C-alpha positions as CSV (number, residue, x, y, z in Angstrom):
1,M,-0.7,-3.9,21.9
2,M,-0.7,-0.4,20.4
3,I,0.0,0.6,16.5
4,N,3.3,1.7,16.6
5,I,3.5,4.6,14.4
6,K,7.2,4.6,12.8
7,T,5.1,1.0,11.2
8,I,2.7,3.3,9.6
9,L,5.3,6.0,8.3
10,L,7.4,3.2,6.9
11,L,4.7,1.3,5.4
12,C,3.0,4.6,4.2
13,G,6.2,5.4,2.0
14,S,6.3,1.7,0.6
15,N,2.8,2.1,-0.4
16,L,3.5,5.1,-2.3
17,F,6.8,3.0,-4.3
18,M,5.0,0.6,-4.7
19,T,1.9,2.1,-6.4
20,F,4.8,4.0,-8.6
21,A,6.5,0.8,-9.6
22,W,2.9,-0.8,-10.3
23,Y,0.4,1.6,-11.9
24,G,2.6,4.4,-12.7
25,L,3.6,3.5,-16.0
26,L,0.3,2.7,-17.0
27,K,-0.2,5.7,-19.2
28,V,2.9,5.3,-20.9
29,D,3.2,3.3,-24.3
30,N,5.4,4.6,-25.6
31,I,8.2,2.5,-23.9
32,P,8.8,-1.1,-24.4
33,I,7.2,-3.8,-21.9
34,W,10.8,-5.0,-20.8
35,K,11.8,-1.6,-20.3
36,V,8.9,-0.8,-18.3
37,I,9.5,-4.0,-16.0
38,L,12.7,-3.0,-15.0
39,I,11.7,0.6,-14.1
40,S,9.3,-1.2,-11.8
41,W,11.6,-3.4,-10.3
42,A,14.1,0.0,-9.9
43,V,11.1,1.5,-7.7
44,A,10.0,-1.6,-5.6
45,F,13.3,-2.3,-5.1
46,F,12.7,1.3,-2.5
47,E,9.2,-0.2,-1.1
48,Y,11.6,-3.3,-0.2
49,L,14.3,-1.0,2.0
50,L,10.9,0.5,3.5
51,M,8.4,-2.6,3.7
52,V,11.2,-4.9,5.6
53,P,12.1,-2.7,8.6
54,A,8.1,-2.0,8.6
55,N,7.1,-5.6,9.5
56,R,9.8,-6.1,11.8
57,I,9.1,-3.3,13.7
58,G,5.5,-3.8,14.2
59,Y,6.1,-7.0,14.7
60,E,8.7,-6.5,17.4
61,S,6.4,-3.9,18.7
62,G,3.5,-6.8,19.2
63,M,1.8,-7.2,16.1
64,N,1.4,-10.5,14.7
65,G,1.5,-11.2,10.9
66,F,-2.2,-11.0,10.1
67,Q,-2.6,-7.4,11.3
68,L,0.5,-6.4,9.6
69,K,-1.3,-7.5,6.3
70,V,-4.9,-6.2,7.3
71,T,-3.2,-3.0,8.5
72,Q,-1.0,-2.5,4.9
73,E,-4.2,-3.4,2.7
74,V,-6.0,-0.9,4.1
75,I,-2.7,1.6,3.9
76,T,-2.6,0.6,0.2
77,L,-5.9,1.1,-0.8
78,I,-5.8,4.6,1.1
79,I,-2.8,5.8,-1.3
80,F,-4.0,4.2,-4.6
81,S,-7.4,5.9,-4.0
82,F,-6.0,9.2,-3.9
83,F,-3.1,7.7,-6.6
84,A,-6.1,6.7,-9.3
85,V,-8.1,10.2,-8.6
86,L,-5.1,12.0,-8.8
87,Y,-2.8,10.4,-11.0
88,L,-4.5,8.3,-13.1
89,K,-7.7,10.5,-13.0
90,E,-10.1,8.1,-12.7
91,P,-13.8,8.9,-10.6
92,F,-14.2,7.4,-7.0
93,H,-17.0,5.5,-7.2
94,W,-19.6,5.2,-4.7
95,K,-19.2,1.4,-4.5
96,Y,-15.0,1.8,-3.9
97,F,-16.2,4.0,-0.8
98,V,-18.4,0.7,0.6
99,S,-15.8,-1.8,-0.1
100,F,-13.1,0.6,1.6
101,A,-16.1,-0.1,5.0
102,F,-16.1,-3.3,4.1
103,I,-12.4,-3.7,4.5
104,L,-12.2,-1.4,7.5
105,G,-14.9,-3.8,9.1
106,A,-11.7,-6.3,8.6
107,V,-9.5,-3.9,10.1
108,Y,-12.0,-3.8,13.4
109,F,-11.7,-7.9,13.5
110,A,-8.2,-8.0,12.7
111,F,-7.4,-5.9,16.1
112,K,-10.4,-7.5,18.2
113,K,-9.6,-8.4,21.5
């Protein structure tokens, strides 16, 4: 079983939208929460347009549900790390690197035959 590159690209695009939908408005405090929710839902719509085909393509190419989920989580952490450092201006501590290393271990075991 090979990981389908189209699945990976769609998951990356999907996670970009979802990261902005969930965390992009954290710094905006002059918008009522109901508007923030509506804006987030609008952004998340595009996440679904990419996530659903990514999962279907990945599944049809031989990945199982667990492998798809683990792959998606790793992509989420990578994208969120860049987002947190570059947009939220949060420091990247060594403990996050160690945490991600353990998650990469999960990827290894999820794909091990």
